[in-house]
Structures are given as structure tokens and as C-alpha cells.
N, C-alpha and C positions, 0 to 999 in steps of 0.2 A: 423742376428746379435745376436738375442736372443739365438739361438742354440749354437753359438760359445762361448757365455759367460756362459751358463748354460748347457753345453753338458752332464755332468755326471747326473744331475737331470733329464734331458729329456730322456736320454738313460735308466735310471732306471724306469722312468714312462712308457716308451714304452715296456720295458721288463715285467713289472707288467701287462700291458694290454694284451700282448701276452699270458702270463700265464693264466690270467683270461679267455680270449677267448678260450683257449685250454680246460680249465676246463669246461666251459659251453658247448663246443662241445661234450666232453666226457659224460657229464651229459645228454645231449639231446639224444645221441646215446643210452645210457643205458635205459633212460626213455621210449623211443619210439621204441626200438628194431628195428633199421634200418638194421640189418644184412640181413634179408630176406624180406625187404619191397617190392622189385621188384616182387618177387614171389607171395607174398600175394596180391598185386595189380593185377597181371596177373590172379590169381585164382579168385579173386572177379569179374574181368571183364568177364572172361569166364562163370562164374556162371550167371552173369547178361545177357549175350548173350543167354544162354540156356533158360532163362525164358521169352524171348521176343516172 
């Protein structure tokens, strides 16, 4: 019932949350350089294995 009576406000709120979440995801990816994370982890693991 609340959604039906305040649909526009709720839709606006949800859109703002989606935008904020996307901004945070983008910021996280830039900050932690996830583009080559898998390769860096693989390299680290192989280096660790060689030192055993």
C-alpha cells in the first residue's frame, strides 16, 4: 500500500541508490585495480609455490 501511494518518491529513492551503488563499484574498481587481479593472484600463488 505504501508503494502505491508514494510510488514516485520510492522510485526516485531506488534510482538514487542504484546510482550511488554504481559509483561505489566504479570507485572500488579504480582504487583496487581489479582489471588484472586474477593474473596478479595467479602470479603470487606460483611464486609462493616455488618457494616451498
